[in-house]
C-alpha positions in Angstrom: -12.4 -6.1 20.2 -12.5 -6.2 16.4 -14.6 -3.1 16.4 -12.3 -1.2 18.8 -9.3 -2.2 16.7 -11.0 -1.0 13.5 -12.1 2.2 15.1 -8.6 2.9 16.5 -6.9 2.2 13.2 -9.3 4.3 11.1 -9.4 7.0 13.7 -5.7 7.4 13.6 -5.7 7.5 9.8 -8.4 10.2 9.8 -7.1 12.2 12.7 -8.1 15.8 12.4 -10.5 15.2 9.5 -13.8 15.5 11.4 -15.1 18.0 13.9 -16.8 16.8 17.1 -20.2 17.5 15.4 -19.5 15.4 12.3 -19.7 11.7 12.1 -18.2 9.4 9.4 -21.0 6.9 9.9 -24.3 7.3 8.0 -27.5 7.3 10.0 -28.0 3.6 10.4 -31.4 2.0 11.0 -29.8 -0.3 13.5 -27.6 0.5 16.4 -23.9 -0.5 16.1 -24.5 -3.4 18.6 -27.1 -4.9 16.2 -24.9 -4.6 13.1 -22.3 -7.1 11.9 -18.7 -6.0 11.4 -19.3 -5.9 7.6 -22.3 -3.7 8.0 -20.5 -1.3 10.4 -17.5 -1.2 8.0 -19.8 -0.5 5.0 -21.5 2.4 6.8 -18.1 3.8 7.7 -16.9 3.6 4.1 -20.1 5.5 2.9 -19.3 8.2 5.5 -15.7 8.5 4.4 -16.8 8.8 0.8 -19.0 11.8 1.7 -16.4 13.5 3.9 -13.2 12.9 2.1 -12.7 14.4 -1.3 -10.8 12.6 -4.1 -8.1 15.2 -4.0 -7.4 14.6 -0.3 -4.5 12.4 -1.2 -2.9 12.3 2.3 -6.1 10.9 3.8 -6.5 8.3 1.0 -2.9 7.3 1.5 -3.4 7.0 5.3 -6.6 5.0 4.8 -4.7 2.7 2.5 -2.1 2.1 5.2 -4.8 1.4 7.8 -6.7 -0.9 5.5 -3.5 -2.8 4.6 -2.6 -3.3 8.2 -6.0 -4.7 8.8 -5.5 -7.0 5.8 -8.4 -5.3 3.9 -6.4 -5.5 0.7 -9.1 -4.6 -1.8 -10.0 -1.4 0.2 -6.3 -0.6 0.6 -5.7 -1.0 -3.2 -8.6 1.4 -3.9 -7.2 4.1 -1.6 -3.6 3.7 -2.9 -4.9 4.0 -6.5 -6.6 7.3 -5.6 -3.6 8.6 -3.7 -1.2 7.7 -6.5 -2.7 10.5 -8.6 -0.6 12.9 -6.4 3.0 13.3 -7.5 3.9 13.6 -3.7 2.5 10.1 -3.0 3.0 8.4 -6.4 6.1 6.4 -5.6 5.0 5.3 -2.1 1.6 4.3 -3.6 3.3 2.3 -6.4 5.3 0.4 -3.7 2.3 -0.2 -1.5 0.2 -1.3 -4.5 2.9 -3.8 -5.5 2.9 -5.1 -1.9 -0.9 -5.5 -1.8 -1.1 -7.2 -5.2 1.7 -9.6 -4.2 -0.2 -10.5 -1.0 -3.2 -11.2 -3.2 -1.1 -13.4 -5.5 -1.5 -11.1 -8.4 2.2 -10.9 -9.4 1.8 -9.4 -12.8 -0.1 -6.4 -11.3 2.6 -6.1 -8.6 5.2 -6.0 -11.3 3.3 -3.3 -13.2 3.1 -1.0 -10.2 6.7 -1.5 -9.2 7.8 -0.6 -12.8 5.6 2.5 -12.7 7.3 3.5 -9.5 10.7 3.2 -11.1 9.7 5.7 -13.8 9.2 8.5 -11.3 11.8 11.2 -11.3 13.2 13.2 -8.3 12.9 10.7 -5.5 15.7 9.7 -3.2 17.9 6.8 -4.3 17.0 4.8 -1.2 13.3 4.9 -2.2 14.1 3.7 -5.7 16.4 1.0 -4.3 13.5 -0.4 -2.3 11.2 -0.6 -5.3 14.0 -2.2 -7.4 14.5 -4.8 -4.7 10.8 -5.6 -4.5 10.5 -5.7 -8.3 13.4 -8.1 -8.4 11.9 -10.3 -5.7 8.6 -10.4 -7.6 10.3 -11.2 -10.8 12.2 -14.0 -9.1 8.9 -15.4 -7.7 7.5 -15.2 -11.3 10.4 -17.3 -12.6 12.2 -14.4 -14.3 15.6 -15.0 -12.6 17.7 -13.3 -15.2 16.0 -9.9 -14.9 15.8 -10.4 -11.1 19.5 -11.0 -11.0 20.2 -7.8 -12.9 18.1 -5.8 -10.5 19.5 -7.4 -7.4 23.0 -6.4 -8.7 21.8 -2.8 -9.2 20.5 -2.8 -5.6 23.8 -4.2 -4.4 25.8 -1.6 -6.4 23.8 1.2 -4.7 23.6 -0.3 -1.1 25.6 -3.4 -0.3 23.9 -3.7 3.1 20.3 -3.5 1.9 18.1 -6.2 3.4 19.4 -9.6 2.4 21.0 -8.4 -0.8 24.4 -10.1 -0.1 22.8 -13.6 0.0 20.7 -12.8 -3.1 23.9 -11.8 -5.0 25.7 -14.9 -3.8 22.8 -17.0 -5.1 22.9 -15.4 -8.5 26.7 -15.4 -8.7 26.6 -19.2 -8.1 24.4 -19.6 -11.1 
């Protein structure tokens, strides 16, 4: 079941990348039945590295999403870092990197990526509101309530119905 789930997730992420004659798996000395999950996954990653160019940002972003959903955070981080080189995916990757680093307990790195995302120009306000909220939430978790409160108020000013912003504002107003 684990192998099927992995294959389905990665297959969806790489849809249209390979022809029927290509394989993303290296020629393995063992059959898949004889290999552990980790061995199969390593063979898959080697195949992806050969078939997917570094400039194929969409595929790297989609792989990052698939890896994150499977809780393979280190692999997801690597893919999002590659995809972040594209202006088209930069803000989304900053957000996803922040989420991944938070899940790993690396709050300072999450903060760094959220702040990078906020520097981007030309993205819709809704996207930036999400990054502001996530940065504020991270800062609050880090014990920086003052800056978190400022950011939560900015989120509230742009969208008073965003997530649980009303309760966040009430909490900071009570202080």
